[in-house]
TIRO-2110 file (N, C-alpha, C; in Angstrom, 1 decimal):
// TIRO-2110
101.8, 37.9, 29.3, N, 1, A
102.8, 37.4, 30.3, CA, 1, A
102.2, 36.5, 31.3, C, 1, A
103.5, 35.8, 31.8, N, 2, A
103.2, 34.9, 32.6, CA, 2, A
103.1, 35.0, 34.2, C, 2, A
102.2, 34.8, 34.8, N, 3, A
101.7, 34.9, 36.1, CA, 3, A
103.3, 34.3, 36.9, C, 3, A
104.1, 35.0, 37.9, N, 4, A
105.3, 34.4, 38.5, CA, 4, A
104.8, 32.9, 39.6, C, 4, A
104.2, 32.7, 40.3, N, 5, A
103.3, 32.0, 41.3, CA, 5, A
102.4, 30.9, 40.6, C, 5, A
103.2, 30.0, 40.3, N, 6, A
102.2, 28.8, 39.9, CA, 6, A
101.0, 28.5, 40.5, C, 6, A
101.5, 28.5, 42.2, N, 7, A
100.4, 28.3, 43.1, CA, 7, A
99.0, 29.1, 43.1, C, 7, A
99.1, 30.6, 42.8, N, 8, A
98.0, 31.8, 42.8, CA, 8, A
97.4, 31.5, 41.4, C, 8, A
98.1, 31.0, 40.4, N, 9, A
97.3, 30.9, 39.2, CA, 9, A
96.5, 29.9, 39.2, C, 9, A
97.1, 28.5, 39.9, N, 10, A
96.3, 27.5, 40.5, CA, 10, A
95.0, 27.8, 41.0, C, 10, A
95.6, 28.3, 42.0, N, 11, A
94.0, 29.2, 42.8, CA, 11, A
93.1, 29.9, 42.3, C, 11, A
93.2, 30.8, 41.5, N, 12, A
92.4, 31.2, 40.6, CA, 12, A
92.0, 30.5, 39.6, C, 12, A
92.3, 29.7, 38.8, N, 13, A
91.9, 28.6, 37.9, CA, 13, A
90.7, 28.1, 38.6, C, 13, A
91.2, 27.1, 39.9, N, 14, A
90.6, 26.2, 40.6, CA, 14, A
89.1, 26.8, 41.4, C, 14, A
89.1, 27.9, 41.5, N, 15, A
88.1, 29.4, 42.1, CA, 15, A
87.1, 28.8, 40.6, C, 15, A
87.5, 29.4, 39.5, N, 16, A
87.0, 29.6, 38.6, CA, 16, A
86.1, 28.2, 38.1, C, 16, A
86.9, 27.3, 38.5, N, 17, A
86.2, 26.0, 37.9, CA, 17, A
85.4, 25.4, 38.8, C, 17, A
85.1, 25.9, 40.1, N, 18, A
84.4, 25.6, 41.4, CA, 18, A
83.6, 26.4, 41.0, C, 18, A
82.9, 27.2, 40.1, N, 19, A
82.1, 28.1, 39.7, CA, 19, A
81.6, 27.4, 38.5, C, 19, A
82.0, 26.6, 37.4, N, 20, A
81.3, 25.9, 36.4, CA, 20, A
81.4, 24.7, 36.5, C, 20, A
81.7, 24.0, 37.5, N, 21, A
82.3, 22.3, 37.0, CA, 21, A
81.5, 21.7, 38.5, C, 21, A
81.2, 20.5, 38.1, N, 22, A
80.1, 20.0, 39.1, CA, 22, A
81.3, 19.6, 40.5, C, 22, A
82.5, 19.2, 40.1, N, 23, A
83.5, 18.3, 40.6, CA, 23, A
85.0, 19.0, 40.8, C, 23, A
84.8, 20.3, 40.4, N, 24, A
86.3, 21.0, 39.8, CA, 24, A
87.2, 20.1, 40.8, C, 24, A
87.2, 19.3, 42.0, N, 25, A
88.4, 18.7, 42.8, CA, 25, A
89.0, 17.5, 41.8, C, 25, A
87.9, 17.4, 40.9, N, 26, A
88.4, 15.9, 40.6, CA, 26, A
89.6, 15.8, 39.6, C, 26, A
90.5, 14.8, 39.9, N, 27, A
91.7, 15.2, 39.2, CA, 27, A
92.4, 13.5, 38.6, C, 27, A
92.7, 12.8, 37.7, N, 28, A
93.5, 11.9, 37.2, CA, 28, A
94.7, 11.8, 37.6, C, 28, A
95.1, 11.2, 38.2, N, 29, A
96.7, 10.6, 38.7, CA, 29, A
96.8, 9.5, 38.2, C, 29, A
98.4, 9.3, 37.7, N, 30, A
98.9, 8.2, 36.9, CA, 30, A
100.4, 8.2, 38.1, C, 30, A
100.7, 6.7, 38.0, N, 31, A
101.1, 6.1, 38.7, CA, 31, A
101.9, 5.0, 38.2, C, 31, A
103.1, 4.3, 38.5, N, 32, A
103.7, 3.3, 37.7, CA, 32, A
103.7, 1.8, 38.7, C, 32, A
103.8, 0.7, 38.3, N, 33, A
104.0, -0.6, 38.9, CA, 33, A
105.5, -0.9, 38.9, C, 33, A
105.7, -1.8, 39.5, N, 34, A
107.1, -1.9, 39.5, CA, 34, A
107.7, -2.6, 38.3, C, 34, A
107.3, -2.7, 36.9, N, 35, A
107.8, -2.7, 36.0, CA, 35, A
107.6, -1.8, 34.8, C, 35, A
107.5, -0.2, 35.4, N, 36, A
107.3, 1.1, 34.5, CA, 36, A
106.0, 1.3, 34.0, C, 36, A
104.9, 0.4, 34.1, N, 37, A
103.8, 0.4, 33.6, CA, 37, A
102.9, 1.2, 34.1, C, 37, A
102.6, 2.2, 33.0, N, 38, A
101.5, 3.5, 34.0, CA, 38, A
100.2, 3.0, 34.6, C, 38, A
99.6, 3.6, 35.2, N, 39, A
98.3, 3.6, 35.8, CA, 39, A
97.3, 4.5, 35.9, C, 39, A
96.3, 4.7, 35.8, N, 40, A
95.9, 6.1, 35.6, CA, 40, A
94.4, 6.1, 36.7, C, 40, A
93.9, 6.8, 37.2, N, 41, A
92.4, 6.7, 37.9, CA, 41, A
91.6, 8.3, 38.4, C, 41, A
90.8, 8.6, 38.6, N, 42, A
90.2, 9.5, 39.3, CA, 42, A
90.4, 9.7, 40.6, C, 42, A
90.7, 10.9, 41.4, N, 43, A
90.6, 11.0, 42.9, CA, 43, A
90.8, 12.5, 42.9, C, 43, A
89.7, 12.6, 44.5, N, 44, A
89.6, 14.6, 44.4, CA, 44, A
91.1, 14.7, 45.2, C, 44, A
91.0, 16.3, 44.9, N, 45, A
91.8, 16.8, 45.8, CA, 45, A
91.3, 17.6, 46.9, C, 45, A
92.3, 17.4, 48.2, N, 46, A
91.6, 17.7, 49.0, CA, 46, A
92.3, 19.3, 50.0, C, 46, A
93.4, 19.6, 49.3, N, 47, A
94.2, 20.8, 49.7, CA, 47, A
94.8, 20.8, 48.6, C, 47, A
95.3, 22.3, 49.0, N, 48, A
96.2, 22.9, 47.7, CA, 48, A
97.0, 23.9, 48.2, C, 48, A
98.7, 24.4, 47.9, N, 49, A
99.0, 25.5, 48.2, CA, 49, A
100.4, 25.4, 47.7, C, 49, A
101.4, 26.1, 48.2, N, 50, A
102.4, 26.4, 47.9, CA, 50, A
103.8, 25.2, 48.9, C, 50, A
102.8, 24.5, 49.7, N, 51, A
103.4, 23.3, 50.3, CA, 51, A
102.7, 22.1, 49.3, C, 51, A
101.9, 22.0, 48.2, N, 52, A
101.7, 20.8, 47.0, CA, 52, A
100.5, 20.6, 47.0, C, 52, A
99.8, 19.4, 46.7, N, 53, A
98.6, 19.4, 46.1, CA, 53, A
98.2, 18.1, 46.8, C, 53, A
97.2, 18.1, 47.7, N, 54, A
97.4, 16.8, 48.6, CA, 54, A
95.8, 15.5, 48.4, C, 54, A
96.1, 14.6, 48.5, N, 55, A
94.8, 13.8, 48.4, CA, 55, A
94.8, 12.5, 49.2, C, 55, A
93.7, 11.6, 49.6, N, 56, A
93.7, 11.0, 50.4, CA, 56, A
93.1, 9.7, 49.8, C, 56, A
94.0, 8.4, 50.4, N, 57, A
93.7, 7.1, 49.7, CA, 57, A
93.9, 5.7, 50.8, C, 57, A
93.1, 4.7, 50.4, N, 58, A
93.9, 3.5, 50.9, CA, 58, A
95.3, 2.8, 50.8, C, 58, A
95.9, 2.9, 51.5, N, 59, A
97.3, 2.5, 51.6, CA, 59, A
98.0, 1.5, 50.9, C, 59, A
96.6, 0.2, 51.1, N, 60, A
96.9, -0.6, 50.4, CA, 60, A
96.2, -1.3, 48.9, C, 60, A
95.8, 0.0, 48.6, N, 61, A
95.4, -0.3, 47.3, CA, 61, A
96.3, -0.3, 46.3, C, 61, A
96.1, -0.2, 44.9, N, 62, A
96.9, -0.5, 43.9, CA, 62, A
97.8, 0.8, 44.2, C, 62, A
97.1, 1.8, 44.5, N, 63, A
97.8, 3.2, 44.2, CA, 63, A
98.7, 3.2, 45.3, C, 63, A
98.0, 3.1, 46.1, N, 64, A
98.8, 3.3, 47.7, CA, 64, A
100.2, 2.3, 47.3, C, 64, A
100.4, 0.8, 46.6, N, 65, A
100.9, -0.1, 47.0, CA, 65, A
102.4, 0.5, 45.3, C, 65, A
101.9, 1.3, 44.7, N, 66, A
102.5, 1.5, 43.9, CA, 66, A
103.4, 3.2, 43.7, C, 66, A
102.7, 3.7, 45.0, N, 67, A
103.3, 5.5, 45.3, CA, 67, A
104.5, 4.6, 46.2, C, 67, A
104.2, 3.5, 47.0, N, 68, A
105.3, 3.2, 47.9, CA, 68, A
106.5, 2.8, 47.3, C, 68, A
106.3, 2.1, 45.7, N, 69, A
107.6, 1.7, 45.2, CA, 69, A
108.0, 2.7, 44.5, C, 69, A
107.7, 4.1, 43.9, N, 70, A
108.0, 5.1, 43.0, CA, 70, A
107.2, 5.8, 43.7, C, 70, A
107.5, 6.9, 44.3, N, 71, A
106.9, 8.3, 44.5, CA, 71, A
106.2, 9.4, 43.8, C, 71, A
107.0, 8.8, 42.1, N, 72, A
106.7, 10.2, 41.4, CA, 72, A
105.7, 9.9, 40.9, C, 72, A
104.8, 11.0, 40.6, N, 73, A
103.7, 10.9, 39.6, CA, 73, A
102.9, 12.2, 38.9, C, 73, A
102.1, 11.8, 38.5, N, 74, A
101.3, 12.8, 37.7, CA, 74, A
100.1, 13.3, 38.2, C, 74, A
99.7, 14.6, 37.8, N, 75, A
98.1, 14.9, 38.1, CA, 75, A
97.8, 15.7, 36.8, C, 75, A
96.3, 15.7, 36.6, N, 76, A
95.9, 16.4, 35.8, CA, 76, A
94.4, 16.7, 35.9, C, 76, A
94.0, 17.8, 35.8, N, 77, A
93.1, 18.5, 36.3, CA, 77, A
92.5, 18.8, 34.3, C, 77, A
91.0, 18.4, 33.9, N, 78, A
90.9, 19.1, 33.0, CA, 78, A
89.4, 19.7, 33.2, C, 78, A
88.7, 20.7, 33.0, N, 79, A
87.9, 21.5, 33.2, CA, 79, A
87.1, 21.9, 31.9, C, 79, A
86.3, 20.7, 31.3, N, 80, A
85.6, 20.7, 29.6, CA, 80, A
85.1, 22.0, 30.0, C, 80, A
84.0, 22.9, 31.0, N, 81, A
83.0, 24.1, 30.3, CA, 81, A
84.2, 25.1, 30.3, C, 81, A
85.6, 25.1, 30.9, N, 82, A
86.5, 26.5, 30.7, CA, 82, A
87.3, 26.1, 29.7, C, 82, A
87.3, 25.1, 29.3, N, 83, A
88.6, 24.6, 28.2, CA, 83, A
89.9, 25.0, 28.7, C, 83, A
89.6, 24.1, 30.2, N, 84, A
91.2, 24.2, 30.5, CA, 84, A
91.6, 22.8, 30.9, C, 84, A
93.3, 23.3, 31.3, N, 85, A
93.8, 21.5, 31.7, CA, 85, A
94.7, 22.0, 32.6, C, 85, A
95.1, 21.6, 33.5, N, 86, A
96.6, 21.5, 34.6, CA, 86, A
97.2, 20.5, 34.2, C, 86, A
98.5, 20.3, 34.2, N, 87, A
99.3, 19.0, 34.4, CA, 87, A
99.9, 19.1, 35.6, C, 87, A
100.5, 18.5, 36.4, N, 88, A
101.1, 18.8, 37.3, CA, 88, A
102.4, 17.1, 37.5, C, 88, A
103.6, 17.6, 37.6, N, 89, A
104.2, 16.0, 38.1, CA, 89, A
105.4, 16.7, 39.2, C, 89, A
105.7, 15.5, 39.7, N, 90, A
106.7, 15.7, 40.8, CA, 90, A
106.9, 14.6, 41.8, C, 90, A
106.9, 14.4, 42.8, N, 91, A
107.4, 13.2, 44.0, CA, 91, A
106.5, 13.6, 45.1, C, 91, A
105.7, 12.4, 45.3, N, 92, A
104.9, 12.6, 46.9, CA, 92, A
105.6, 12.5, 48.1, C, 92, A
104.9, 12.5, 48.5, N, 93, A
105.3, 12.0, 50.4, CA, 93, A
104.0, 12.2, 51.5, C, 93, A
104.1, 11.3, 52.4, N, 94, A
102.7, 11.2, 52.8, CA, 94, A
102.3, 12.4, 54.1, C, 94, A
101.4, 12.7, 54.0, N, 95, A
100.9, 13.9, 55.2, CA, 95, A
101.1, 13.3, 56.5, C, 95, A
101.3, 14.4, 57.5, N, 96, A
101.5, 13.7, 58.6, CA, 96, A
100.1, 13.1, 59.1, C, 96, A
100.5, 11.8, 60.2, N, 97, A
99.2, 11.4, 61.2, CA, 97, A
98.1, 12.5, 61.2, C, 97, A
98.7, 13.8, 62.1, N, 98, A
97.8, 14.4, 62.2, CA, 98, A
96.7, 15.1, 61.0, C, 98, A
97.5, 15.6, 60.1, N, 99, A
96.4, 15.8, 58.9, CA, 99, A
95.8, 14.7, 58.8, C, 99, A
96.2, 13.6, 58.4, N, 100, A
95.1, 12.2, 58.1, CA, 100, A
94.2, 12.4, 59.2, C, 100, A
94.1, 12.3, 60.3, N, 101, A
93.6, 12.4, 61.5, CA, 101, A
92.2, 13.1, 61.1, C, 101, A
93.0, 14.6, 60.9, N, 102, A
92.1, 15.7, 61.1, CA, 102, A
91.1, 15.6, 59.9, C, 102, A
91.6, 15.4, 58.7, N, 103, A
90.7, 15.3, 57.5, CA, 103, A
89.9, 13.9, 57.7, C, 103, A
90.2, 12.8, 58.0, N, 104, A
89.3, 11.4, 58.4, CA, 104, A
88.1, 12.0, 59.0, C, 104, A
88.4, 12.9, 60.2, N, 105, A
87.6, 13.2, 61.4, CA, 105, A
86.6, 14.1, 60.4, C, 105, A
87.0, 14.7, 59.5, N, 106, A
85.6, 16.0, 58.6, CA, 106, A
85.2, 15.1, 57.7, C, 106, A
85.3, 13.9, 57.6, N, 107, A
84.4, 13.0, 56.3, CA, 107, A
83.1, 12.9, 57.4, C, 107, A
82.0, 12.8, 56.1, N, 108, A
81.1, 11.7, 56.8, CA, 108, A
80.9, 10.6, 57.2, C, 108, A
80.3, 10.0, 58.6, N, 109, A
80.7, 8.7, 59.1, CA, 109, A
80.4, 7.3, 58.1, C, 109, A
79.4, 7.5, 57.2, N, 110, A
79.4, 6.7, 56.0, CA, 110, A
80.5, 6.7, 55.6, C, 110, A
80.8, 7.5, 54.9, N, 111, A
82.6, 7.3, 54.2, CA, 111, A
83.8, 7.0, 55.1, C, 111, A
83.7, 7.0, 56.6, N, 112, A
84.5, 6.6, 57.4, CA, 112, A
84.5, 5.0, 57.8, C, 112, A
83.0, 5.1, 57.9, N, 113, A
82.8, 3.5, 57.9, CA, 113, A
83.5, 2.9, 56.6, C, 113, A
83.2, 3.5, 55.3, N, 114, A
83.4, 2.8, 53.8, CA, 114, A
84.7, 2.6, 53.9, C, 114, A
85.1, 3.4, 54.3, N, 115, A
87.0, 3.3, 54.8, CA, 115, A
87.5, 2.0, 55.2, C, 115, A
86.7, 1.5, 56.5, N, 116, A
87.2, 0.6, 57.0, CA, 116, A
86.7, -0.5, 56.4, C, 116, A
85.8, -0.5, 56.2, N, 117, A
84.9, -1.7, 55.6, CA, 117, A
85.6, -2.0, 53.8, C, 117, A
86.5, -1.4, 52.9, N, 118, A
86.9, -1.7, 51.2, CA, 118, A
87.9, -2.0, 52.0, C, 118, A
88.3, -3.3, 50.7, N, 119, A
89.5, -3.4, 50.5, CA, 119, A
90.3, -2.8, 49.4, C, 119, A
90.3, -1.9, 49.7, N, 120, A
90.0, -1.0, 48.1, CA, 120, A
91.1, -2.2, 47.0, C, 120, A
90.9, -2.2, 45.8, N, 121, A
91.6, -3.1, 44.6, CA, 121, A
91.9, -4.3, 45.0, C, 121, A
91.0, -5.2, 45.9, N, 122, A
91.5, -6.3, 46.1, CA, 122, A
89.9, -7.1, 45.5, C, 122, A
90.2, -8.4, 45.3, N, 123, A
88.8, -8.8, 44.3, CA, 123, A
88.2, -9.7, 45.2, C, 123, A
86.5, -8.9, 45.0, N, 124, A
85.4, -8.8, 46.0, CA, 124, A
84.6, -10.4, 45.4, C, 124, A
83.9, -11.4, 45.9, N, 125, A
83.2, -12.3, 45.2, CA, 125, A
81.7, -11.7, 45.0, C, 125, A
81.2, -10.7, 45.7, N, 126, A
79.9, -10.2, 45.1, CA, 126, A
79.7, -8.7, 46.2, C, 126, A
78.5, -7.9, 45.5, N, 127, A
78.5, -6.7, 46.0, CA, 127, A
77.7, -7.2, 47.8, C, 127, A
77.4, -8.4, 48.1, N, 128, A
76.8, -8.9, 49.5, CA, 128, A
78.1, -9.1, 50.5, C, 128, A
79.3, -9.7, 50.1, N, 129, A
80.4, -9.4, 50.9, CA, 129, A
80.8, -8.3, 51.6, C, 129, A
80.6, -7.1, 50.3, N, 130, A
81.1, -5.5, 51.0, CA, 130, A
80.0, -4.5, 52.5, C, 130, A
78.7, -5.3, 51.6, N, 131, A
77.7, -5.0, 52.6, CA, 131, A
77.8, -5.3, 53.8, C, 131, A
78.0, -6.8, 54.2, N, 132, A
78.6, -7.1, 55.0, CA, 132, A
79.2, -6.7, 56.1, C, 132, A
80.5, -6.3, 55.0, N, 133, A
81.8, -5.9, 56.3, CA, 133, A
81.4, -4.0, 56.6, C, 133, A
80.5, -3.9, 55.5, N, 134, A
80.0, -2.2, 56.0, CA, 134, A
78.8, -2.5, 57.1, C, 134, A
78.0, -3.5, 57.2, N, 135, A
77.1, -3.7, 58.4, CA, 135, A
78.2, -3.8, 59.5, C, 135, A
79.1, -5.0, 59.4, N, 136, A
80.2, -5.1, 60.6, CA, 136, A
80.8, -4.0, 61.3, C, 136, A
81.3, -3.2, 60.4, N, 137, A
82.1, -1.7, 61.1, CA, 137, A
81.2, -0.8, 61.5, C, 137, A
80.0, -0.6, 60.5, N, 138, A
78.7, -0.1, 61.3, CA, 138, A
78.7, -0.1, 62.8, C, 138, A
78.5, -1.2, 62.8, N, 139, A
77.9, -2.3, 64.1, CA, 139, A
79.1, -1.8, 65.3, C, 139, A
80.7, -2.1, 64.8, N, 140, A
81.3, -2.0, 65.7, CA, 140, A
81.5, -0.4, 66.4, C, 140, A
81.4, 0.6, 65.5, N, 141, A
81.3, 1.9, 65.8, CA, 141, A
80.8, 2.4, 66.3, C, 141, A
79.6, 1.8, 65.9, N, 142, A
77.5, 2.3, 66.6, CA, 142, A
77.7, 3.6, 66.8, C, 142, A
77.6, 4.4, 67.7, N, 143, A
77.1, 6.2, 67.5, CA, 143, A
78.2, 7.0, 67.7, C, 143, A
79.4, 6.1, 68.2, N, 144, A
80.8, 6.5, 68.4, CA, 144, A
81.5, 7.3, 67.7, C, 144, A
82.6, 7.9, 67.9, N, 145, A
83.4, 8.3, 66.7, CA, 145, A
84.5, 7.4, 66.2, C, 145, A
84.9, 7.4, 64.7, N, 146, A
85.2, 6.3, 63.7, CA, 146, A
86.7, 7.1, 63.5, C, 146, A
88.0, 5.9, 64.4, N, 147, A
88.8, 6.3, 64.2, CA, 147, A
89.6, 6.0, 62.8, C, 147, A
90.5, 6.6, 62.6, N, 148, A
91.4, 6.4, 61.3, CA, 148, A
91.6, 5.3, 61.1, C, 148, A
91.7, 4.6, 60.0, N, 149, A
92.0, 3.0, 60.0, CA, 149, A
93.7, 3.2, 59.5, C, 149, A
94.8, 2.5, 60.2, N, 150, A
96.2, 2.8, 60.0, CA, 150, A
96.6, 2.6, 58.8, C, 150, A
95.2, 2.0, 57.8, N, 151, A
96.1, 1.7, 56.6, CA, 151, A
95.4, 2.9, 55.3, C, 151, A
94.8, 3.9, 56.0, N, 152, A
94.4, 4.9, 55.4, CA, 152, A
94.7, 6.1, 55.9, C, 152, A
95.6, 7.0, 54.5, N, 153, A
96.4, 8.3, 55.0, CA, 153, A
96.1, 8.9, 53.4, C, 153, A
97.0, 10.4, 53.5, N, 154, A
96.9, 11.3, 52.4, CA, 154, A
98.8, 11.3, 52.1, C, 154, A
98.6, 11.7, 50.9, N, 155, A
100.3, 12.3, 50.0, CA, 155, A
99.8, 13.5, 49.6, C, 155, A
101.2, 13.7, 49.6, N, 156, A
101.1, 15.4, 49.0, CA, 156, A
101.9, 15.3, 47.9, C, 156, A
101.6, 16.2, 46.5, N, 157, A
102.9, 16.1, 45.7, CA, 157, A
103.4, 17.8, 45.7, C, 157, A
104.7, 17.3, 45.8, N, 158, A
105.5, 18.5, 46.0, CA, 158, A
105.9, 18.9, 44.2, C, 158, A
105.2, 19.6, 43.6, N, 159, A
105.6, 19.6, 42.2, CA, 159, A
107.0, 20.1, 41.3, C, 159, A
107.2, 19.9, 40.8, N, 160, A
108.4, 20.1, 40.0, CA, 160, A
108.3, 21.0, 38.7, C, 160, A
107.2, 20.5, 38.0, N, 161, A
106.5, 21.0, 36.8, CA, 161, A
104.7, 21.3, 36.7, C, 161, A
104.8, 22.2, 36.6, N, 162, A
103.2, 22.7, 36.4, CA, 162, A
102.9, 22.9, 34.8, C, 162, A
101.9, 22.7, 34.5, N, 163, A
101.4, 23.3, 32.8, CA, 163, A
100.3, 23.7, 32.9, C, 163, A
100.1, 25.2, 32.5, N, 164, A
98.3, 25.4, 32.0, CA, 164, A
98.5, 25.4, 30.9, C, 164, A
97.0, 24.7, 30.7, N, 165, A
96.8, 24.9, 28.9, CA, 165, A
95.5, 25.4, 29.1, C, 165, A
95.3, 26.2, 28.0, N, 166, A
93.9, 27.1, 27.7, CA, 166, A
93.6, 26.6, 26.1, C, 166, A
92.7, 26.3, 25.8, N, 167, A
92.3, 25.6, 24.5, CA, 167, A
91.6, 27.4, 23.9, C, 167, A
92.2, 27.1, 22.6, N, 168, A
92.0, 28.4, 21.2, CA, 168, A
91.6, 27.8, 20.5, C, 168, A
90.6, 28.4, 19.4, N, 169, A
90.2, 27.9, 18.1, CA, 169, A
91.4, 27.3, 17.3, C, 169, A
91.2, 26.8, 16.3, N, 170, A
91.8, 26.2, 15.4, CA, 170, A
92.9, 24.9, 15.9, C, 170, A
92.9, 24.7, 16.8, N, 171, A
93.9, 24.1, 17.8, CA, 171, A
95.0, 25.0, 18.5, C, 171, A
95.1, 26.4, 18.4, N, 172, A
96.0, 26.9, 18.5, CA, 172, A
95.9, 27.5, 20.4, C, 172, A
96.3, 26.3, 20.8, N, 173, A
96.5, 26.5, 22.2, CA, 173, A
97.5, 27.3, 23.2, C, 173, A
97.0, 27.8, 24.0, N, 174, A
98.3, 28.8, 25.4, CA, 174, A
98.5, 27.2, 26.0, C, 174, A
100.0, 27.6, 26.2, N, 175, A
100.4, 26.3, 27.0, CA, 175, A
101.6, 27.0, 27.6, C, 175, A
101.5, 27.1, 29.2, N, 176, A
102.7, 28.0, 29.7, CA, 176, A
103.1, 26.9, 30.7, C, 176, A
104.5, 26.7, 31.0, N, 177, A
105.0, 25.7, 31.8, CA, 177, A
105.6, 26.7, 33.2, C, 177, A
105.5, 26.0, 34.1, N, 178, A
106.7, 26.1, 35.4, CA, 178, A
107.5, 25.1, 35.8, C, 178, A
108.6, 25.3, 35.6, N, 179, A
109.7, 24.2, 35.9, CA, 179, A
110.3, 24.4, 37.4, C, 179, A
110.5, 24.1, 38.0, N, 180, A
111.0, 24.2, 39.8, CA, 180, A
112.6, 24.5, 39.8, C, 180, A
113.1, 25.2, 39.9, N, 181, A
115.0, 24.9, 39.3, CA, 181, A
115.5, 25.1, 40.5, C, 181, A
116.8, 25.2, 40.4, N, 182, A
117.8, 25.0, 42.0, CA, 182, A
117.6, 25.7, 42.9, C, 182, A
116.9, 26.5, 42.8, N, 183, A
117.3, 28.0, 43.8, CA, 183, A
115.9, 27.7, 44.6, C, 183, A
114.6, 26.9, 43.9, N, 184, A
113.7, 26.9, 44.6, CA, 184, A
112.9, 27.5, 44.1, C, 184, A
113.2, 28.5, 43.3, N, 185, A
112.2, 28.7, 42.3, CA, 185, A
111.3, 28.1, 40.8, C, 185, A
110.9, 29.4, 40.7, N, 186, A
109.8, 28.9, 39.1, CA, 186, A
110.6, 29.1, 38.0, C, 186, A
111.4, 28.8, 36.9, N, 187, A
111.4, 29.3, 35.5, CA, 187, A
110.2, 28.6, 34.4, C, 187, A
110.1, 29.9, 34.1, N, 188, A
108.7, 30.0, 33.1, CA, 188, A
109.0, 30.0, 31.6, C, 188, A
107.7, 29.4, 30.6, N, 189, A
107.9, 29.5, 29.6, CA, 189, A
106.6, 29.0, 28.4, C, 189, A
106.4, 29.8, 27.7, N, 190, A
105.4, 29.5, 27.2, CA, 190, A
105.8, 28.2, 25.7, C, 190, A
104.9, 27.5, 25.8, N, 191, A
105.2, 26.2, 24.5, CA, 191, A
104.2, 26.5, 23.3, C, 191, A
104.7, 26.0, 22.4, N, 192, A
104.0, 25.7, 21.1, CA, 192, A
102.7, 24.9, 21.5, C, 192, A
101.7, 24.8, 21.0, N, 193, A
100.6, 24.4, 20.8, CA, 193, A
100.5, 22.5, 20.5, C, 193, A
END
């Protein structure tokens, strides 16, 4: 029997993964460039629930630019110790400035400084260049609060398709899929492995 709410099922699996995995929140995300060529990288999930799945990034990064050009994305969680995977597809939208501000304020100060100092995805002459920028922003913000840079924010994926995969012996895996229907609910199915 397939649980009818994929968000509840995700929450259960995610909680179990946190007990067994070092970084259960690590997920691969896929974007496409203006030519339709895919790009995949790892990021950290920062929030989840019926409103969607949230992560944060530098908006000037490659992923930020690709999202601006095409908001359709795919996420994948793989928890090796549990032999489980969750694939999520949908469209992302920006989080509110208030949400981004609140999350940025919760980060360690060194991470906040790093967000200012990194020209994410741009060429760098050497590590010294980056360290000089870290020093520049450490000096600039001193002991005070570090404001969120305008080029740094978050995205929330509103899923249209979620697949739960569980490894089984002899590659006879369990695959359960949820597809958003026109009524805003979920159609479910079991797929062949």
